[in-house]
N, C-alpha and C positions, 0 to 999 in steps of 0.2 A: 538539616539548614539549606542548604541552597549556597553549593561551593563551584568557584570556576574553575575550569581544570583546563591549564594550556597545553598544546601539546600534547590531546587527548584520544589524536591517530597513532601516538609515539608507541615502542616498547613500555616505558613503569606509564607513562598517558593511563595507557586500557586500562591494564590490570589495576589502576590505584580507580582510574574511575568509575569500573565492573566491583568496586570492592565497597563502594560511598551507595555505589544507586543499591547495594546487595542489604548496607543497611538502614535503607529505608532517606537518604540523604537527598534532594535534589540537586541534578547536575545542570548546571551548564557547557560546554564541553568546546575548543575551540581549536581553529592548529589551519595551517595554511598549506596543507602540503605540496611539501616541500618535495621534490623531485633526486637530492640527493644519494636515497635509494626507491626503492621500487612504491611509486605511488598506489599500485594497485594490493600490498600490503597492508597495506595505509587505511587503503578502504574497506581492506577486509574486515581492521581492525572495529574498523568502524561499525561495521555492520556486527559485531558483536555485543555491542551499544545501542544501541537504535532501536533496535528490538524494545529497549527496558521502558520500563515505566520513570520519569520525573527524568529522560536525557532531554538535552534540546542540542540542537551540533551548530552551528556556526563557522562558516570557510569566514577566515578573517588573519592577513598577516599582519602584525601586531610590531612591526616597523612603522607601518603606516600611522603616527600619534593622535588626528584625530577618528580615524576610525574604533580606535582601546577606548578612547574616552569616549563615545558612543555607546559601546560595547557597554563600561563599567554603570555610566548611566542608564540604558536599560534594563538592562540587568537585575542588578543593585548585587554582586556577589556579600554573603557574610562571612566566606573568606574564597583566600584566591590558593589553587597549589598552581604557584607557576613549574610548568617543566619544558613549553615550550624551546627548543635550544638548538644550531646547530652544533652538532654534536662531532668525535670523532678529532683525535690525536695527528694521524696524518693527514687527514686531510686540507688540516686551518696550515701547513705549508702550503699547498698550492693551491690552498681560493680562501685566504686572511679578509679577503670584503665582504666575505658570509658569513662569521664570523663577529665582525662588528657592528654587521645587521641586525641578524637574529638574537646574539648574544649582550648584547650594547646597547643598542639603538632601542633594540626590542623593550628591556629591562627595562630600561631608563621612562617606554611611556608605560608601564604597567606602575611603574611605583609614580609614578603623576597620579593617575589615575584611581590608584589604590589613595593619593594626596587628598584628591577632590572628588573622592564618593568613600568614605573609611571601611576599613573592613577591621573585622573580629582577629583577624590573623593572617599573613602572606609565610606563608612553607617554596621556597624558589630551593631548584633544584644549583648545587653546588656540586664537587668533582674529589673526587680524590688524587687529580690529577693536579691540581695548588699544589701538592708539599714537591714537587718538582722531584732534583736531584737527593732529597732528603736518604740519608740512610740509618737513622734511628731507625730500633721498629721495634713495637706498631706505630703507626704515626699516632699521631694528637694533636685534639685541636687546640693546644696550647704549642705548638711544634713551630719556629718560622712558620714561614711560608712564602717569604718575597722574593721566591729563584724559581720561577716555572723555565720550565724545558719548553713550553711550546705554545702558541697563541691562544688555542682551545686552553691550557687553564691558565694563562694569564685575563683571561675571560674569564674563569669562572672567581678569578684572588679577583677581579671586580664589580661582578657581580655582588661578593661578599662588601664589598668595602661600601658602594653608593647601597644594600640595604641600610646599613653601623646608619651612613647619612644621614638617610631618610629617617630611621628609628629615631634619633638623636632627636634631628631639628623637628619634626610632626606628631610622633609617638607611635607611630606603625608601626605593631607588635611585629617583628618582621624571624625571621628562621631558616636558614643554612643547612643546606645534606648535606653532605662530603660524600657522595654512593661511588661504592665500591666495586668494580667490574660483573653486571648485574649480568644476570645467564636465563634463560628459561622459555619454553613456549611466546608464541611470536613474539625472538625478538630481531631483532635489528641485523641486520643480509651483513654488513660491513666486519662485524663483532667475532670472534673465531668460532663459536659452538654451526654460528650458522653457516660459515667460509670452509671449515673443517667439514662435517658433515657435506658437509653441500659437495666436495671434495672428495672424498672417502666413500659416499654413495658412489660417485664414476669414477671410481674411480685413477682418479688424480693424485699428486704429490701438493703436496699439504706445506707451506712454509712458515719453520722452526724458527723463531728470532735465537739471540744468541747464544746460540746452536740450543738449545734449550734452558739455560743456564738461568732460569722466570720461575717468579710467584706470583700469585696473583689473588686475592683474596678474594672469591668466587662466591657473589652473596644471590641466592636461587631468589626472581623479581615477586613468589608469591607474601615472601621474608619482607623483603622492602614496601610493600605494598602495605602489609600490618601496618608498619615503624616509621613508614611518611603521616598514616592518617593517625596512631597516635600520638603524633609530634601534631599535627596540623589540632588536635583534641588537646592540646596545652599549650598555647596562649603563651610567646615568651613573656618573661616574669622584666625588674629589674627598670635601672634607668639610665639608658634605652633599655626599650622590650627586645630586647636581641638578644640573638642567638645562633652560635655553630654544631652540630652535629654530625660524628662520625656515622654513618650506616654501613654497615659488612658483617664479616662473618668471624674475621676475628681467627679463623683461623688460614692460611694461606696455604696453597697446592702450590706442586712447582708444576710446570708445562707437560714435563712431561707425564709425568703421573696424570694430573687430567687430562691427557690426551686417549693416554691406557683404559681409563675408565670412557671416555666417549668412543673408545673402541668397541669397550664390553658392551656399550649401551645399543651400540648401533649395527654390533655382532658383526663385525668390519674392520679388517686390520689398514691400517692410515699407510699412507709412503711419505715417508717424509725428507725433507727437502730442507740440510739443518741452512742459516742465512745469520749475519752480523745484527746486530741489535739498530735496530730504527731510528734514525735524528726520530729528536721528542719524546721515545719511549724510557718505562723507566725501567732497571732489572727488579723489581719489589714493592709488593708494598699488599701491607697488616693494618690492620682499625684497629685502635684502639675506642672502646665503644661500650667501658664504665659511663662515657657519661651523657649516651642513653638507656642505659641499661634504669640508671639512677635515679632521670626523670622524670620516664615512662615507665618502667618497667621489661621491657622491651631484652629480647635477647632472640639473635638467627637461629634457629632449628631445626632446618633441610640440611642431609648429609648429605654432599657433593652426587654422592647414585643414585640417590630417588631423584636429582633434581633434572639429572643429567637422566634420567632414565625417561621421566618428563617431557622432558623435551626431546629426546630422539624419538618420544612415539608419536607429539602431537609433529616433527619436522617430516614425517615417512608419512604421516596421517596426511600432512597439507600437501606437501613436494609430488603426492601419488607412489611412494614409496613402497605405500605399505598392502 
């Protein structure tokens, strides 16, 4: 089928697009190549896709309503995988306008385009950050998520509400995926694997927030891509045709244990600089993935040691440390 993948030069977007192309789907990729982090990294990800049969790329900002409508009218996608967003919890404290444009305005334009050019299924990226300061573990899709602790989280919660409205009013099958701490090759440089690996290889200290008393449900990117495609292939049912799934590992790892595993993968010791909890951050995340497993049969399968070893191999090669 023909799938529109927004944010195709992003971390999850590139891996999902690769998997779609590998199975024979046609991919129309869209990205605005935002300079929030290295545009060269995004171009290098795109280069992995542009040699593949069935891939076409358009440079476009989905916050432009007219351009988005034209894209849907000319491309006529059967399904939409909406992964374009302004990411990052801490950056949302410094540049809130970017989150309003990329996460709210652009998503509204995407929903309007799905209304004008009906699609079989809209799958969009939500985030585990919507759980905010919830302390009950693991996080379940049925938990209350009305208390976000960052603007980024608030925009993702808003996306879920916006999609529900369009699903209810216009019958658009829509599924939101609450991603949990994705890591792996081609990862974002503002996330801990890249930040830590760069510092470790350069002999610089790494900042360990909340003095290491943190847990994260680290989820390998290939598993994320596989789970995402399984959801894409199962359009939301019911009235309205709307669904939300957690997609994570269901096995949270302590931050210090994670750092130790990364040290083993890189073959270097980290210099740890203990720091307090950051505003907008949460102490622990853990996904209840039973609903996703029941709906699609998907379960995370890559152990942290395996995933970090693959990440370290890519990191050394890409940054010239090999």
